[in-house]
BALOBA-1460 file (C-alpha; in Angstrom, 3 decimals):
// residues 260
<rec num="1" residu="m" x="50.435" y="81.567" z="-88.663"/>
<rec num="2" residu="f" x="47.971" y="79.990" z="-91.141"/>
<rec num="3" residu="f" x="50.308" y="78.084" z="-93.426"/>
<rec num="4" residu="g" x="52.230" y="74.802" z="-93.754"/>
<rec num="5" residu="k" x="55.661" y="74.384" z="-95.499"/>
<rec num="6" residu="r" x="54.210" y="74.808" z="-98.985"/>
<rec num="7" residu="k" x="53.075" y="78.236" z="-100.129"/>
<rec num="8" residu="f" x="51.361" y="79.855" z="-103.122"/>
<rec num="9" residu="l" x="52.263" y="83.429" z="-102.345"/>
<rec num="10" residu="d" x="54.890" y="84.582" z="-99.906"/>
<rec num="11" residu="p" x="53.619" y="83.654" z="-96.423"/>
<rec num="12" residu="e" x="53.379" y="87.316" z="-95.231"/>
<rec num="13" residu="v" x="51.455" y="88.195" z="-98.428"/>
<rec num="14" residu="e" x="49.038" y="85.334" z="-97.824"/>
<rec num="15" residu="e" x="48.552" y="86.415" z="-94.266"/>
<rec num="16" residu="w" x="47.723" y="89.918" z="-95.501"/>
<rec num="17" residu="h" x="45.261" y="88.463" z="-97.978"/>
<rec num="18" residu="v" x="43.492" y="86.654" z="-95.147"/>
<rec num="19" residu="e" x="43.346" y="89.836" z="-92.945"/>
<rec num="20" residu="c" x="42.087" y="91.894" z="-95.931"/>
<rec num="21" residu="w" x="39.401" y="89.391" z="-96.724"/>
<rec num="22" residu="r" x="38.288" y="89.558" z="-93.054"/>
<rec num="23" residu="f" x="38.271" y="93.348" z="-93.267"/>
<rec num="24" residu="l" x="36.093" y="93.313" z="-96.416"/>
<rec num="25" residu="l" x="33.705" y="90.601" z="-95.041"/>
<rec num="26" residu="r" x="33.397" y="92.718" z="-91.851"/>
<rec num="27" residu="n" x="32.503" y="95.868" z="-93.668"/>
<rec num="28" residu="f" x="30.577" y="94.825" z="-96.781"/>
<rec num="29" residu="g" x="28.051" y="92.155" z="-95.853"/>
<rec num="30" residu="g" x="29.998" y="89.073" z="-94.998"/>
<rec num="31" residu="v" x="30.070" y="85.728" z="-96.761"/>
<rec num="32" residu="a" x="26.329" y="86.104" z="-97.647"/>
<rec num="33" residu="r" x="27.300" y="89.151" z="-99.810"/>
<rec num="34" residu="v" x="30.067" y="87.178" z="-101.511"/>
<rec num="35" residu="k" x="27.684" y="84.379" z="-102.348"/>
<rec num="36" residu="a" x="25.083" y="86.784" z="-103.651"/>
<rec num="37" residu="a" x="27.645" y="88.652" z="-105.919"/>
<rec num="38" residu="p" x="27.971" y="87.392" z="-109.448"/>
<rec num="39" residu="l" x="31.361" y="86.097" z="-110.629"/>
<rec num="40" residu="a" x="31.720" y="88.503" z="-113.525"/>
<rec num="41" residu="l" x="32.707" y="86.654" z="-116.735"/>
<rec num="42" residu="p" x="34.034" y="88.081" z="-120.045"/>
<rec num="43" residu="t" x="30.928" y="87.160" z="-121.952"/>
<rec num="44" residu="a" x="28.122" y="88.979" z="-123.860"/>
<rec num="45" residu="s" x="25.657" y="88.095" z="-121.123"/>
<rec num="46" residu="y" x="27.625" y="90.133" z="-118.637"/>
<rec num="47" residu="f" x="28.935" y="92.742" z="-121.025"/>
<rec num="48" residu="p" x="26.749" y="93.066" z="-124.095"/>
<rec num="49" residu="q" x="28.323" y="94.726" z="-127.108"/>
<rec num="50" residu="v" x="27.207" y="98.368" z="-127.359"/>
<rec num="51" residu="p" x="27.436" y="100.361" z="-130.593"/>
<rec num="52" residu="g" x="28.508" y="103.970" z="-130.618"/>
<rec num="53" residu="a" x="31.500" y="106.186" z="-129.988"/>
<rec num="54" residu="p" x="34.300" y="104.936" z="-127.662"/>
<rec num="55" residu="h" x="33.077" y="107.096" z="-124.737"/>
<rec num="56" residu="e" x="29.589" y="105.822" z="-125.162"/>
<rec num="57" residu="r" x="30.814" y="102.196" z="-125.069"/>
<rec num="58" residu="a" x="32.974" y="103.000" z="-121.982"/>
<rec num="59" residu="e" x="29.972" y="104.496" z="-120.249"/>
<rec num="60" residu="a" x="27.902" y="101.374" z="-120.959"/>
<rec num="61" residu="v" x="30.596" y="99.192" z="-119.440"/>
<rec num="62" residu="f" x="30.934" y="101.475" z="-116.486"/>
<rec num="63" residu="l" x="27.197" y="101.469" z="-115.747"/>
<rec num="64" residu="r" x="27.136" y="97.667" z="-116.091"/>
<rec num="65" residu="i" x="29.919" y="97.324" z="-113.535"/>
<rec num="66" residu="k" x="28.113" y="99.699" z="-111.123"/>
<rec num="67" residu="e" x="25.102" y="97.476" z="-111.477"/>
<rec num="68" residu="l" x="27.088" y="94.251" z="-110.837"/>
<rec num="69" residu="m" x="28.683" y="95.901" z="-107.752"/>
<rec num="70" residu="g" x="25.296" y="97.030" z="-106.345"/>
<rec num="71" residu="m" x="26.105" y="100.650" z="-106.985"/>
<rec num="72" residu="a" x="23.695" y="101.514" z="-109.747"/>
<rec num="73" residu="e" x="22.292" y="104.444" z="-107.886"/>
<rec num="74" residu="w" x="25.653" y="105.784" z="-106.676"/>
<rec num="75" residu="p" x="26.359" y="109.141" z="-108.438"/>
<rec num="76" residu="a" x="29.644" y="109.325" z="-110.367"/>
<rec num="77" residu="q" x="30.812" y="111.299" z="-113.398"/>
<rec num="78" residu="l" x="32.918" y="109.494" z="-115.963"/>
<rec num="79" residu="v" x="35.634" y="111.602" z="-117.659"/>
<rec num="80" residu="e" x="38.190" y="110.726" z="-120.320"/>
<rec num="81" residu="r" x="41.861" y="111.138" z="-119.253"/>
<rec num="82" residu="y" x="44.487" y="110.752" z="-121.940"/>
<rec num="83" residu="a" x="47.627" y="108.772" z="-121.174"/>
<rec num="84" residu="n" x="51.172" y="110.108" z="-121.376"/>
<rec num="85" residu="n" x="53.200" y="108.120" z="-123.945"/>
<rec num="86" residu="a" x="56.924" y="107.838" z="-123.842"/>
<rec num="87" residu="q" x="58.461" y="108.246" z="-127.296"/>
<rec num="88" residu="v" x="61.572" y="106.201" z="-127.831"/>
<rec num="89" residu="a" x="62.038" y="106.881" z="-131.551"/>
<rec num="90" residu="e" x="60.524" y="109.209" z="-134.061"/>
<rec num="91" residu="f" x="57.702" y="106.918" z="-134.946"/>
<rec num="92" residu="a" x="57.893" y="104.351" z="-132.127"/>
<rec num="93" residu="m" x="56.410" y="104.706" z="-128.698"/>
<rec num="94" residu="v" x="56.057" y="102.691" z="-125.466"/>
<rec num="95" residu="r" x="52.824" y="102.965" z="-123.573"/>
<rec num="96" residu="s" x="52.571" y="102.240" z="-119.884"/>
<rec num="97" residu="e" x="49.037" y="101.810" z="-118.438"/>
<rec num="98" residu="r" x="49.767" y="101.626" z="-114.767"/>
<rec num="99" residu="p" x="50.117" y="105.392" z="-114.023"/>
<rec num="100" residu="v" x="47.250" y="106.661" z="-116.224"/>
<rec num="101" residu="a" x="44.664" y="103.969" z="-116.533"/>
<rec num="102" residu="g" x="42.131" y="105.640" z="-114.225"/>
<rec num="103" residu="t" x="41.611" y="107.791" z="-111.147"/>
<rec num="104" residu="f" x="39.062" y="108.226" z="-108.397"/>
<rec num="105" residu="q" x="38.504" y="111.758" z="-107.187"/>
<rec num="106" residu="t" x="36.065" y="113.224" z="-104.688"/>
<rec num="107" residu="d" x="35.659" y="116.461" z="-102.836"/>
<rec num="108" residu="g" x="32.905" y="115.081" z="-100.557"/>
<rec num="109" residu="r" x="30.186" y="116.381" z="-102.826"/>
<rec num="110" residu="q" x="30.824" y="114.724" z="-106.186"/>
<rec num="111" residu="v" x="32.739" y="111.730" z="-107.471"/>
<rec num="112" residu="i" x="34.675" y="111.901" z="-110.720"/>
<rec num="113" residu="i" x="36.208" y="108.745" z="-112.174"/>
<rec num="114" residu="t" x="38.661" y="109.231" z="-115.095"/>
<rec num="115" residu="y" x="39.866" y="106.686" z="-117.556"/>
<rec num="116" residu="d" x="42.300" y="106.326" z="-120.490"/>
<rec num="117" residu="p" x="40.067" y="106.018" z="-123.560"/>
<rec num="118" residu="g" x="42.713" y="103.740" z="-125.124"/>
<rec num="119" residu="l" x="41.475" y="101.028" z="-122.776"/>
<rec num="120" residu="v" x="38.148" y="100.795" z="-124.606"/>
<rec num="121" residu="a" x="40.003" y="98.513" z="-127.096"/>
<rec num="122" residu="r" x="41.281" y="96.354" z="-124.165"/>
<rec num="123" residu="p" x="38.118" y="95.218" z="-122.318"/>
<rec num="124" residu="y" x="39.870" y="93.168" z="-119.573"/>
<rec num="125" residu="n" x="41.863" y="96.217" z="-118.482"/>
<rec num="126" residu="l" x="38.927" y="98.605" z="-118.888"/>
<rec num="127" residu="i" x="36.602" y="96.437" z="-116.705"/>
<rec num="128" residu="a" x="39.252" y="95.788" z="-114.109"/>
<rec num="129" residu="m" x="40.111" y="99.531" z="-113.922"/>
<rec num="130" residu="f" x="36.507" y="100.660" z="-113.545"/>
<rec num="131" residu="a" x="35.918" y="97.972" z="-110.904"/>
<rec num="132" residu="h" x="39.037" y="99.271" z="-109.029"/>
<rec num="133" residu="e" x="37.952" y="102.878" z="-109.068"/>
<rec num="134" residu="l" x="34.441" y="101.975" z="-107.948"/>
<rec num="135" residu="a" x="35.946" y="99.874" z="-105.162"/>
<rec num="136" residu="h" x="37.785" y="102.970" z="-104.034"/>
<rec num="137" residu="y" x="34.317" y="104.603" z="-103.925"/>
<rec num="138" residu="r" x="33.103" y="101.805" z="-101.659"/>
<rec num="139" residu="l" x="36.101" y="101.935" z="-99.373"/>
<rec num="140" residu="h" x="35.682" y="105.684" z="-98.916"/>
<rec num="141" residu="t" x="32.283" y="105.110" z="-97.337"/>
<rec num="142" residu="i" x="33.705" y="103.220" z="-94.280"/>
<rec num="143" residu="e" x="35.797" y="104.461" z="-91.414"/>
<rec num="144" residu="e" x="37.939" y="101.363" z="-90.789"/>
<rec num="145" residu="l" x="41.307" y="101.360" z="-92.603"/>
<rec num="146" residu="p" x="42.464" y="98.284" z="-94.422"/>
<rec num="147" residu="p" x="44.979" y="96.190" z="-92.534"/>
<rec num="148" residu="g" x="48.359" y="97.849" z="-92.651"/>
<rec num="149" residu="a" x="47.151" y="101.081" z="-94.275"/>
<rec num="150" residu="d" x="47.977" y="103.083" z="-91.126"/>
<rec num="151" residu="v" x="51.689" y="102.147" z="-91.624"/>
<rec num="152" residu="e" x="51.882" y="102.052" z="-95.407"/>
<rec num="153" residu="p" x="49.520" y="104.213" z="-97.458"/>
<rec num="154" residu="m" x="50.024" y="102.049" z="-100.639"/>
<rec num="155" residu="i" x="48.216" y="99.252" z="-98.824"/>
<rec num="156" residu="e" x="44.960" y="101.086" z="-99.610"/>
<rec num="157" residu="e" x="45.599" y="100.386" z="-103.368"/>
<rec num="158" residu="l" x="46.227" y="96.690" z="-102.549"/>
<rec num="159" residu="a" x="43.035" y="96.529" z="-100.443"/>
<rec num="160" residu="t" x="41.131" y="98.163" z="-103.305"/>
<rec num="161" residu="e" x="42.321" y="95.443" z="-105.590"/>
<rec num="162" residu="m" x="41.054" y="92.839" z="-103.046"/>
<rec num="163" residu="a" x="37.710" y="94.614" z="-103.012"/>
<rec num="164" residu="v" x="37.638" y="94.110" z="-106.769"/>
<rec num="165" residu="a" x="37.912" y="90.375" z="-106.067"/>
<rec num="166" residu="y" x="35.317" y="90.628" z="-103.262"/>
<rec num="167" residu="f" x="32.712" y="92.097" z="-105.581"/>
<rec num="168" residu="g" x="33.355" y="89.393" z="-108.228"/>
<rec num="169" residu="f" x="35.883" y="90.818" z="-110.685"/>
<rec num="170" residu="a" x="39.019" y="88.714" z="-109.859"/>
<rec num="171" residu="l" x="38.759" y="86.536" z="-112.951"/>
<rec num="172" residu="i" x="38.629" y="89.493" z="-115.382"/>
<rec num="173" residu="a" x="41.292" y="91.332" z="-113.489"/>
<rec num="174" residu="a" x="43.565" y="88.196" z="-113.629"/>
<rec num="175" residu="n" x="43.183" y="87.958" z="-117.331"/>
<rec num="176" residu="g" x="44.212" y="91.610" z="-117.760"/>
<rec num="177" residu="a" x="46.967" y="91.635" z="-115.171"/>
<rec num="178" residu="f" x="49.699" y="91.304" z="-117.635"/>
<rec num="179" residu="s" x="49.859" y="92.049" z="-121.378"/>
<rec num="180" residu="f" x="52.446" y="93.085" z="-123.968"/>
<rec num="181" residu="e" x="51.406" y="93.666" z="-127.469"/>
<rec num="182" residu="q" x="52.309" y="95.669" z="-130.566"/>
<rec num="183" residu="f" x="50.190" y="98.571" z="-131.598"/>
<rec num="184" residu="q" x="50.013" y="100.824" z="-134.649"/>
<rec num="185" residu="d" x="47.964" y="104.013" z="-135.046"/>
<rec num="186" residu="f" x="48.172" y="107.343" z="-136.850"/>
<rec num="187" residu="g" x="51.428" y="106.353" z="-138.558"/>
<rec num="188" residu="r" x="53.017" y="105.391" z="-135.217"/>
<rec num="189" residu="q" x="53.904" y="101.909" z="-133.997"/>
<rec num="190" residu="g" x="55.338" y="100.455" z="-130.860"/>
<rec num="191" residu="w" x="54.723" y="98.227" z="-127.895"/>
<rec num="192" residu="r" x="52.315" y="98.609" z="-124.987"/>
<rec num="193" residu="g" x="51.678" y="96.654" z="-121.874"/>
<rec num="194" residu="g" x="53.337" y="95.232" z="-118.870"/>
<rec num="195" residu="p" x="51.718" y="94.822" z="-115.453"/>
<rec num="196" residu="s" x="48.308" y="96.481" z="-115.112"/>
<rec num="197" residu="g" x="47.122" y="97.291" z="-111.575"/>
<rec num="198" residu="y" x="48.724" y="96.429" z="-108.215"/>
<rec num="199" residu="f" x="48.324" y="92.629" z="-107.961"/>
<rec num="200" residu="s" x="50.443" y="90.041" z="-109.714"/>
<rec num="201" residu="e" x="48.676" y="87.332" z="-111.681"/>
<rec num="202" residu="d" x="49.221" y="84.974" z="-108.846"/>
<rec num="203" residu="g" x="47.796" y="87.510" z="-106.438"/>
<rec num="204" residu="w" x="44.562" y="87.634" z="-108.512"/>
<rec num="205" residu="v" x="44.501" y="83.899" z="-108.879"/>
<rec num="206" residu="f" x="44.788" y="83.420" z="-105.122"/>
<rec num="207" residu="a" x="42.012" y="86.027" z="-104.503"/>
<rec num="208" residu="l" x="39.856" y="84.225" z="-107.016"/>
<rec num="209" residu="a" x="40.513" y="80.875" z="-105.242"/>
<rec num="210" residu="v" x="39.413" y="82.372" z="-101.914"/>
<rec num="211" residu="f" x="36.297" y="83.939" z="-103.530"/>
<rec num="212" residu="l" x="35.299" y="80.577" z="-104.952"/>
<rec num="213" residu="g" x="36.063" y="78.887" z="-101.669"/>
<rec num="214" residu="l" x="33.803" y="81.341" z="-99.825"/>
<rec num="215" residu="r" x="31.019" y="80.500" z="-102.275"/>
<rec num="216" residu="d" x="31.689" y="76.736" z="-102.186"/>
<rec num="217" residu="e" x="31.714" y="76.980" z="-105.956"/>
<rec num="218" residu="s" x="33.276" y="74.647" z="-108.452"/>
<rec num="219" residu="p" x="36.172" y="76.295" z="-110.363"/>
<rec num="220" residu="e" x="35.195" y="74.700" z="-113.715"/>
<rec num="221" residu="t" x="33.342" y="77.732" z="-115.040"/>
<rec num="222" residu="a" x="36.076" y="80.082" z="-113.915"/>
<rec num="223" residu="k" x="38.784" y="77.943" z="-115.545"/>
<rec num="224" residu="k" x="36.919" y="77.973" z="-118.907"/>
<rec num="225" residu="h" x="37.218" y="81.807" z="-118.954"/>
<rec num="226" residu="l" x="40.770" y="82.202" z="-117.632"/>
<rec num="227" residu="k" x="43.864" y="82.313" z="-119.795"/>
<rec num="228" residu="e" x="45.289" y="78.747" z="-119.970"/>
<rec num="229" residu="h" x="48.239" y="79.366" z="-117.737"/>
<rec num="230" residu="l" x="46.057" y="81.125" z="-115.173"/>
<rec num="231" residu="a" x="43.607" y="78.229" z="-115.075"/>
<rec num="232" residu="k" x="46.558" y="76.006" z="-114.234"/>
<rec num="233" residu="r" x="47.676" y="78.356" z="-111.518"/>
<rec num="234" residu="l" x="44.095" y="78.414" z="-110.131"/>
<rec num="235" residu="d" x="44.313" y="74.564" z="-109.690"/>
<rec num="236" residu="v" x="47.545" y="75.058" z="-107.755"/>
<rec num="237" residu="a" x="45.982" y="77.795" z="-105.560"/>
<rec num="238" residu="l" x="42.924" y="75.647" z="-104.828"/>
<rec num="239" residu="k" x="45.091" y="72.685" z="-103.997"/>
<rec num="240" residu="h" x="47.165" y="74.943" z="-101.649"/>
<rec num="241" residu="l" x="43.852" y="76.023" z="-99.838"/>
<rec num="242" residu="a" x="42.764" y="72.362" z="-99.605"/>
<rec num="243" residu="q" x="46.132" y="71.387" z="-98.102"/>
<rec num="244" residu="n" x="46.063" y="74.308" z="-95.687"/>
<rec num="245" residu="p" x="42.419" y="74.415" z="-94.479"/>
<rec num="246" residu="a" x="43.377" y="76.944" z="-91.682"/>
<rec num="247" residu="i" x="43.610" y="79.651" z="-94.370"/>
<rec num="248" residu="m" x="39.877" y="79.505" z="-95.214"/>
<rec num="249" residu="e" x="38.982" y="78.909" z="-91.601"/>
<rec num="250" residu="a" x="40.746" y="82.198" z="-90.708"/>
<rec num="251" residu="v" x="39.012" y="83.959" z="-93.542"/>
<rec num="252" residu="r" x="35.635" y="82.733" z="-92.447"/>
<rec num="253" residu="a" x="36.225" y="83.288" z="-88.716"/>
<rec num="254" residu="p" x="33.313" y="85.496" z="-87.520"/>
<rec num="255" residu="d" x="33.771" y="89.018" z="-86.276"/>
<rec num="256" residu="d" x="31.375" y="90.703" z="-83.866"/>
<rec num="257" residu="h" x="29.248" y="91.785" z="-86.774"/>
<rec num="258" residu="a" x="29.285" y="92.283" z="-90.551"/>
<rec num="259" residu="r" x="27.932" y="95.538" z="-91.884"/>
<rec num="260" residu="d" x="27.095" y="96.832" z="-95.310"/>
């Protein structure tokens, strides 16, 4: 047990976070890799604006994420995949991103990553989704299963989200974790949004806090680029880690070897 009376996430969820961080550190280069990875920020220096058609812009973002994740030379085909929209009135629709945002497919010979082209207008969600599918790619190259995946297959999706944090994309994923907004196109209007991905906002914030802790990095830059309420939650998460040093000690505890 790593925790005192106070908690940020449910204690069993925090324990799983610790075990999953250890799993990722063990398989993908250890703390040195985390320190070498950039903390991806939603700025032009990380994601320059690219002119062209939506698919061309999506490909530019996809290639940039591959570069930031150290996967520039990993072959993958990017394919558009249109979302299914639920019509609730003649000219009103509700869109749900979770089932259709993107997919990772491989037959052992080629990798195909699909995406909903509607996400091109929602950069936080587009970046987080591409990072998630590329994290799937990374996880498929190792033999060890994530902690708990032998009992509950959905754990692999949660571990993939943690890998998104491990490779430096927790801040962007946190900003895109929940949205609800009105849209209008082609004579139709409605609402779109809700949770995106498999982590809650607090799950992403906690993962970001651990990432910063492993890097011994000040949170000030991250807080400048987080939504205001998430920046406040990051302070709470960091305070929780400071009051419960056994959490980071458990994350950092060395295994026999780290491999990449």
